[in-house]
N, C-alpha and C positions, 0 to 999 in steps of 0.2 A: 866154476874153475879160477883161482888168482893167478892174477896179473904178476909180470917180473920184475915189478919193484916193489908187493908185497911178497917175496920174496927175498929179494936182497933186504926188505928190512930183515925179517925175520932171522934170516942168516946175522947180518949185521948185530941186534941179541944175540945170538947164541955163540957169537965168539968172543962175546962180553960178557961174560956170565958172573964176575965180581958186581958189574952196574946193573944185569937185571936182579940180582938179589937187594943190592938197596934199595931199587924202584918197590920189589915188592912189599921191604919192610917201612916204606913210605908209604904205599897203599893202605898198610894194613892200620898206617896209627895214624895218619893224618886226617887233621879236623876238615879239610875243604878237601870239596871233590878236586882230583885228577887223574888226567883224560892222557894219553896218546894217539892220534891221526896223522894218516896217513897223505902222502901227497895230495891224494884226491878228496882230501876233508875227509876221510869214515876213521872209524873208532877204530883202531886197532887194541888198545884196551883202557878199560878203567875201572877205580877202587870204586871200597863198596860202599864208600858215602855217599857216588853219585846214584844210588837204590833209593837210599833215603831221602836226597834230594829230586831227582823225577820222579821216582813212583815204578821204573822201570828195572827188570830183573838184569847182572851185570850178560846174560846169554844176547840181551837185548838188543846192546851197545855194538858189539863186533862187526865189522863189518857192514855197519851202517852209516851212513851220510851224519853229519852234524845237525841238519836239517829237521830231522825226524825234533830233535829236542829244541829246537828254536820257534817263539813263536812268529806269526807270518809280522807283526807287526818290530820284529828287529831283523826279519832274516836276511836285507841289504847291508844291514849296517852289519852283522856278521859273516856277508859273504866277504865284502870288504875287509874287513880284520885280515882273513884267511888268506883272500889272495896279498896284505902285506907281510906275511907270514911267510911266507911264500917267496920273498921278495926281501929274504933275510931278515926281517922286518920282527923287534918284538913291541907287539902290542898290550894296551891295558884298557878296556871298553865296559863300555853296563849295556847287560842285554836281558832281554826278559826270555825264558825259557817255560816252555810248555810244559805237565806233568803227564802221567798218566792219563789222570784225573781231568784232562783240557784246565788245569790252574795254571795262571800266569804268578811266575814266582822272577822276583830282578835280581840280578844276579851281575858279579865284578868276574870280569874274566879277564889274567892274562896270558898270554902265550906266547913262546919263541921257538924259532926254528929247530928241527933237526937235522945236522950236518952228518956225509957219509960222500966218502968219494968226491969230497970237495962239492956237493950238489946239495940241494934241499932235500929232504927224503919222505918229511913228515914236522911235525910240530908237538910240543908237549906244552899244556893248558892248565888252571888252578882255577877254580870256580869257585867262588863266593857268595853265598846268600847274603842278600843287604836288605835283606825284608827290614830287619829291625833298625837299621840304619833312616833306613828309606821312612819308617814307618817314626823315630824319633825328628826326621826331618818335619815331615806332613805335621808332627803334632805341631813342631813350635813357628811354624810356619801358619799354621790354622791359630794359634793362640794370639801370633804378631799382625794378622786379619782382623778376630772378631775385637782389639781392640780397639778400631779404628770405626767399627760400625756403629749404625745408628737405628738402627729396628727391629726387630722380632723377627720380619721375614727373613730380612739378612742373616740373622743368625740360626735359621732352620736349612737356608740353600748352603751354607759353608761347612756348617756341622754336617749335613752329608756330601758334601764335596770329598772332606776329610775322610769321610766314614767309608768313601768308597776308595779311595786311594791306597787307606789300610788297612782294608780288609776285603776288599775285592769281591761287592758281596752280588749276589741275585739279585734279593726285592729289602728294600729299605725302606723306613718310616719314622717321621720325627711327629713322636704325639705328644699334646697338651693337655692340659687339665682345662677344663672348660664348665667352672663349679661344680657339680659332683659328678661329673663325666669325663674320659677320657677320647680324645678325640684325632683322627689325623691331621695335625697342622701342613705335613708337606712330607710327597714320598717319590722314589725311584724305584725304576725298574717293573712296574705293576702295568698290565697292558693297558688298564683304562684305570679310572681315578674312582679311589675308596673313599666311599662316602660311608666310614666308620667310625660309631658312639659308640664307647663302652662302658655301661653306666659302673660308677667304685664301690656299691651298695650291695655289692655280693649278689644279688639277682643273677648273671650272668660271671661265665668263667673266662679265661684265658690268660694264657703266658704274661703280654703287659698289665694287665688286671692284677697280676698276683706282683709282677714287679713293680706295680705305683703302689700297692696296698701295703706291702711288704719294706718296700723301700731297698730293695736287694735289690743284684742283678739274678736274673736266671737264664743256665744254657740247658736247651732241651737237645740233647745228640740225637736224638729219635720219637719224633713229634707223634706216632704212633702209639709210640710207650705210655704217652706223659698224659692223664687225666687232667692236667688243666688247657693243654693247647684244644682251640677251636679254629676250626679248617674257616681260614676267609680265602684263599687261594688253594685251587685244585694243586695237589704233586707234592706238596712243603714237608719236606721229610725234616728238618735242621732249622733251630732256631734262638737266637740269644738278645733278650733284653735288658736293659742293664736304665734305669731308674736318676731322671732327673731332677738332685735334690739341693736343697742347699738349707743352712741351719734348721734341720729337721721339717722342711717344707718342701714337698712333691710340686715337682713343676710341671714334668711331663715323662714320657719313657722314648730313647734311643732302639730300637729294634728293627735287627736280621735277620732274612730267613734265605734258607739256600733247599734247590732240589736235590740236594745228595744227602746221605747221611751221615752224621759227623765232620758237617761243613767249617763246624768253628771249634774252638780250642781253648782253655784258661789265658791266653796270650792275647786270643781275638779280646777278650774278655774283657780284660787287663788296660786294653787301647782304646776300645769302648767305654770303657768307666774316666781314663783320661779323657778322654773327651764329650763323656757329660757333666763332668766337673768343672771344665774348661765352659760348655755352654751355661751350666746351673750359674757360674759367675759372672759370665759379659748379661742373662737373664734378669738374673738379681739388681746389678747394676745399673741398666737400662729402668727397670723397677724402679729405683732408689735416684735418678736422673729423674724420668717422669714424675715425682712426686715431687722432686726438688722444684722441678721446672715447674709445676700445677702450684707451687707454695709462692715461690717467687712470679705467674700469673695473676695469681691470687692477689699478691699484696700489689700487686700493680697497680690492681685492677683497682682497687681499695684506693690506691695514692689517686689514681684519676677520676676514681667516684669522687672525691674526695676534694679533690681541683674541683670540677665540675661544680658541686655541690656551694664551694663557697664563694664558688663565682656569681650567684643568685643570687636574690635576695626573697624568693618570691619560695613562702611555704610551701606548697601544695608542688612547686619545678624538684626542693631540697630532696622532699620526700622522695620524688618520685626517682631522683639518682639514687637515695639509699635503695630501695626495693630493687630496681633495675641492677645494681651491682650485686646486692646479694642472692638474686636469680641467676648471674653470671656464676658465682660459687656456685649452682651444683644443686636451689633450690628450685621446682618446678613454678609453686603457689607463695605470695610474698603475700604479708597483709602488715599494714603502717599505720596503727592508730595517734593519734594526739590526742591526750587527757585532761579537764581539767584538775583543779585541786580534788575533788571527789574520782579520780577518776573513769569521768563519763566522755564519751566519745564528743570532742568537738569536730573531728576532721577525717577525715578516712583514705588511703593512697591505696592502690591494691597492683598487683602486679600479676598476670596470665590468671587470674580467674577474668568468669566472662558477667556481661549484664544481669545475669539471672544471678549466677553465684553472687554478685555482691549482693544484689536483691535481698538472696536469701538470710549471705550474712547479717546484713542490717535487722534483718524480722528475727535473727536467732540469736542477736549480741547481748554479749554476757552485763547487767548494770556494775556500777562500780566499786560496790559492794562484795562483789564476787572476783573482782581481779584484786582486790587487795587483801582478800583472802587468800587466796592463789598465790602472793607473794609473801604469806606466813610463816609462820614455823611451823607447820602441818606437810606443806609443802616442800621445806629444808629437802628430806629423803630424795627428789627429786631431782633435786640441782647437779646440775653441770658446770661449775662455774658459776656467771652472771645468768646461765641458762637454765630452764627448765624444761625437764622431756618425760614427759608422761606417757606410758606406754599402756597401750590396750590390753597386753597380756597380764596387767596387773588389776585383780579382782578389783582392792581400791577403788584404784584409776576410774574403771566400767562403772561401778556405782559411785562415788563423790562428783568426778564429771559429767557423766553422761546419761547418768539416769540408771543405769541398768541393772535389775535389784539381784542382790548376790548370789538367789537362787537356780539364777538362769545360767546354764552352762553356757563356754565361751563360743562355744561353733556357735548356737543358736542367739546370740546374742547381735541386737544390732545398735545403730547408735543414736541419740536425740539431740548432740553438740554439735554445733559447726553445721559445715558443709561438707556434701561427702566426698570423699575421695575419687579423683579421675584413677587412680590406678587397681591395680588387680593383683590379686595375693600374687599369682604368677609374676609378676614385675620386680617384684620385692626381694631382696638379701635376707634382711631380718629387720624389717622395719615393715610396721602393718599400716598400713592404708588411714587407720581411725588413730595411731600416736599424733600428741600433740607437739609441738616444740612454739614457745614464747622464751623470751624477755625483758625485762623493763629498761625503756630507756630512762636510765637516772641522772640528776645533775651531781656532783660532790657534794651536794649538803645533803645526801636524800632524798629530792625532791622527783618523785617517775611526773616527767612531762607526757610519754606515748608506751606505747607498746609496740615493739615485732614477734608475729608468729611466722611462721616455715611449714608447708608442707611440700610432699610429695617430693623426695630425695632423687637423683637421678642417678645415682649409681643404686637405689633400695636399698641403703645401710640406713642404720639409727645412728644418730651421731657420738663422737667422740669428744675426749677433754680436747685432741689433735686438729680433730676435723673442724673443731667451734673457734680453733684456738685466734684465725684469721677475721671473723665475727666479733669475737669477746673485743678486738685490737678498734672495734668499729662505732660501738652502743654508745663511750662516753662522746663521742667523735659526734654520733649522729642526734645525744642529748642537748648538747650546747647548741646544735645546729638551728634544731626544733627552736630552742629557748632563745636565739640571737634571732630567727628570721619571726616568732614572735614580736621582739622585741622592735625590731623593725617596720615587721608591720603597721608595731602602734604609731612611733613615730613616722611615718608617708604616711597614715593616717590623719594624723593632726597639720601632719604639712598641707597635705593635698585639701583640708577642710579649710587653711590658711591662706591657700595659692584663692579655692572655689573663690572667696568671700572678695579676695583684691581682682580676683577677675570678673566677678559679679562689679565690681565697683567700677573700675575703669569700665566697663566693657558699656552699664549705665552712663558714665560720663560722655564716652566718645558718641554713644548710640545718641543724647540727648544736646550735644556741639554739633552732630553730624545733622539733625534735624532743627537746629536752628540755623546753619547753614542753610540747607535746602530750602526754609521757609526765607530768608533771604535773599536768593538766589533767584526761584519761582517768581518774590517780587516785583525784583528789579527786569525777570526777563517778561514778566508780565508786562510793565509801565516802556519795555523797548519794542514787544508786539505790536502793544497797540501802536506807536509812532511808525513803526516801517507799516503796520498797515495802512495809515491812514496817511505818511508819503509815499505808496505802491498807488493806493484810490487819487488822489489828488493828481500826479505823472499821470496816472493813465484815464483823465479828465481832461486837466489842463493842456495834454502836452500832445494829445490824440487828436482834438479838432486842430488845433493850427498846422498840424503835418497834414492833417487830409486834404485843411486848405492849400498848403503849399504845394501837395500832388496836384490835386487837378487843375491849380493852375499853370502847373510845368507843362501838364498834358495840353491844355489848350492854348498855348504858347507855341509848342511846339507842332499840333496842327494847323498852324497859319503858316508856319513859315514855307517859303517855296523852296526848291530844289535846288535855286541856287542861293539858299541862304550862309552865310558866311559859316565853314567850318568849326572856330573856334566856338560860336555862340552855341552851336549846337553840341558842343563836347561842355557845353557850361552848364546848358540846361540837364545834360544826360547824369551831371554831377550834382546837381539838386537829387535829381529821385536819388540815385545809391541813396545818399544824405537821409531822406525823408526813409527809405528803406529802411539804413541802418539805426537810425533814431527812433523809429519805429518795434525792431528788435529790442532795443534796449529797454522798449517799454513794457515789451511782451514778455521777455525774461523776470523782467522786476517783478510782473503780476505773477507768471511762472511760479518764481521761486516761493514768495511770501504767502499766496494763495492756496488753497483744499485744493489736492487733487482726488479727482473723481475718474475711474477707472472701467471702461465698460471692457470686462473679457472675451474673447474673441480665437475661437481654436484656429491654429497653424503650426507650421513648423518650422525648425530653424536654418532648416532650407532655405525656405520661404522668404523667408523673416528678414533674411540674410540679403538675397538677391534685389528685394524691393527697394532695400537699401539704397544698395550699388547703384542702382540705375538713376537714384534723385542726386545723387553725389556725381560732380564733374571730376574724373579721374585725369591727370597728369597724365606723357605720354610715357614718361620716365619710370611712374609707378606698376609694376608688378601687383595685380590680388591673384591670391589663389583662397577660392573655396573651396574648403572642406570641410563645410558644415554637412549633416544629413537628414535624411528626410522622416528619418522616424530621433523620438518619439511625437505623438502630435501632444504639445501644451497648447495653455490656456493664458494671454497676455492682453496687455494692450495697443493694439497692432501699432496705432499712429504713436504712442507715447516712445514706446521701444524702438521703432524705428528713430524717432527725434536722440534717443540713448545711440545707439546703433552708428548714426550721422555722425554724431558728433567725435566720437572714439576715431569713427573712419577719417576724417578729415584731421582731427592732433595726430592722427600719424602721420596722412600724406604732409602737414605742417612740419611733419619732424626728421621727412625727408628731401630734403629740397634737392638734392643733389642725385635722386629716385634709391629705388629702391624697394622690398616686398613686403607685402604685408600678405600676412597667413591667417584665415579664418575657421574655427576650428569647434566643433561640437562636442561632447563627450558626458554618457551619463553615468551618475553613479548613485543606485538607489533610487530616491523620489524626486531628485534633483537633477537637473542640466546644468551644466557649463557651457557657453558660448564663449572664446577666448581669442581675442584678438592682439596678434602679436607681430609688431616693422622691426626695418632693418634702421632705424633711425639712430638720432645720434645720443638719445637715451637721455637721463635727468638725475642729477643729484641728487642725496637721500634726502636734504633738506627740503629740497622743493616738490619731491614726490609724496611726502610728509601734508605738504600746504593744499595739492590742487583740490583736494574739497572741501575747505575754506570758502564762503561763497564774495565774491570781490577783490580773489586772491590772482592776479596774473601775469604771464612773461612777455606777453604781447605786447607788440604798442597803439595796439586797437582792441579793444571788449572792454566787457566788467567782468568777467573771470565770473561768471555763474554758469557759464555752460556745463563744467560736470561735476556741481551741485547737483543742478536739476535733476542729471543721469543719474545722482546718486537716490535722489529722494525720490524717482518714479522706479530705479529697482528696487529700494526696498519698500514703497508702499506694493508691491508685488510678495514681498517677505523675503524678496533676495538679499544677494549681496554683492558689491560691486568692489572689487581689489585690483590692485596695481603695483609693478614689479618691474625695476629700470635700471640699467647699468648705462652710463657714459660710453659712448663708443661701438655699446652690443645690441641698443636697442630697449624698446617700452611692451610690455605684455598687458594690456586687461582681462581680466577675466568675468564675467557677467555669469552668477550663477543663480538661478531662479526653479522654483518648486513647480515641478509638473504639470500636478495638482493643487494648485494655490486652496487656501480654505477660506473661504467668501462666507460669512452668512447675512442670510435675506437677500438673494439674487443674483445676479451674474455684474452687480457693481460694487466698486470699493472710492473709503474716501481718507484722504488723511491729512491732516491736519495740518497749522504753522509748523516747521523743521527744526526740529531740536539745534541742528547745527545752526541754525539762521541766531535762534535764540541764543546761546551757546557768543557765535560772534557778539551779538548786539549785547549781551552784558561787559564783555571786554569792551569797548567802542569806546 
């Protein structure tokens, strides 16, 4: 049942017959779709062009809402536009219509309000298909984006994006040529990944295969009626395949498929051809760019190799640099041999060969006369510039180089020259694993100084003039480098011989001078040692007896005095006793230092040794002792003599802390030795003093002979140990005594040490 508004609209048009006639003519002849909507958005009328655009018949429009032909994506925009028209606004918007086959079409809509009785009673609209302009814009955008990409993966993705925008496909693939097969590089719209690989040798059918082989586009309206169609995805009814071709070289195929019949038309083919042309141009440019970059990289590599080579004077290192550079240029195995005037090998450098292969190469090496022949006129037919390429496919090469009789067919022939290739036939393109490639390293005057041979190309292809160009630039430079290295080597050998003679002469002079000085020093030492020994013996004999008498007399006198004896007299007697005791100490120190040391080794521990010493030394009240030594490990030392060493160090530490302080004693095991460390917080010593404390008769004290620390040093060294000192003014002094845990003593538990070296040195300088 029609509403009152519909009735009013119909009456309005009935009253204006001339206006209706004008519209009738417009509807019939307009190239664009024209429609009229009532104020509720329902179609009142539409022209025949609307049938072509949407696929609906005119009877399907009248009385139906415009929502029927607007896609879900564009519906909000369409509703908003219609509301603006009802508010007396003219609108111009782009929408996406959906056809009767559910196809999406981009359109431009111009709509203006229809006024009746000063009210908006509907709207008049014009719809223009902008698919072509959209496609042109998409193609322009595609071309702009292609100019900025850097790799093939981006080409594939961007091309599929453009195909989707221009064709609105259901399924699409970008297929590429991989050697002799056509395989999928990228895909869109398929439920799962297509691992499709089609041979181009005619063994299999396929629309894409035919497009690749014929270099022509193929449009299939109905796959069931096409003999070339091979079902890949169930339900596909139409297909469009366009080859990606440049300079008569097939690069791939753009392919779109649909589940609908006649889904694609010649316009779609034209669009896809444009996309394929753009893609082909970019792929070709990328390949050219890669080739330029490869050449640039090769030249850079050669320049770097030249720099590294020239920075070295070692011949083998130079050759190794050359071999590495050639390997970087795409040859898995490289052999460089240095040759003499007879072209016999004098040195060999390889890259990419195993030890066993090098051994086999040396066993099968060809003599110099064979190589001279290979650089002769018989082999000119195989020259590529300075290089010689000997293909296994040539029967003359098999017979004259590899020793294969001419009667043996190529498929049954085996090689007898050189070393077997690591590569299989299926890894090659047109290079055979038994092919040979070599070049002489020739100087300007024509003399050959070496030979370079290459094998197993990384790309599996036989060499060409272009591919060998970078190496051609390198051959002469390598030859000159070898010659220079040989000259430098000869010069270095001559210099080394001269230097060797000079060094030997200088060494002999120094050695003889040293022997004379040592002999003179030993003589002086012997004389001084004899004198010291005599003095020590005399002192020990002539002074000890009177000192003993004085000590005995003093003791006798003290026993005769009564308690009432004058105190001053008693003090004098005690002073005499101390003098006698000190004199005896001087005599004992002198004899101890100048005589031989006899060690009696007993087992003890660091803790036990330090505790025994601390009971013998009088510690002032303002001095604190921290004994941190440990009970492990057990050591073998002359306990009494080590007590003397430790006691001397402790007394010196106490003397260095007149205002009080701390003496810390620690022990630390390291390997097969132990270190006992004495650290005080005393006044410290300057460096010039600490360097002299081991010199006998040197002392900074008002009282003393300066033999205490030298005797300590002799005792420690008799144990095969060391004694060191570190001191800082105002910080304190540290003595470290390092002893072997188990000293190596031959012939029992005793050890003797002769006269001290330090004494001999001292007396020599006296």
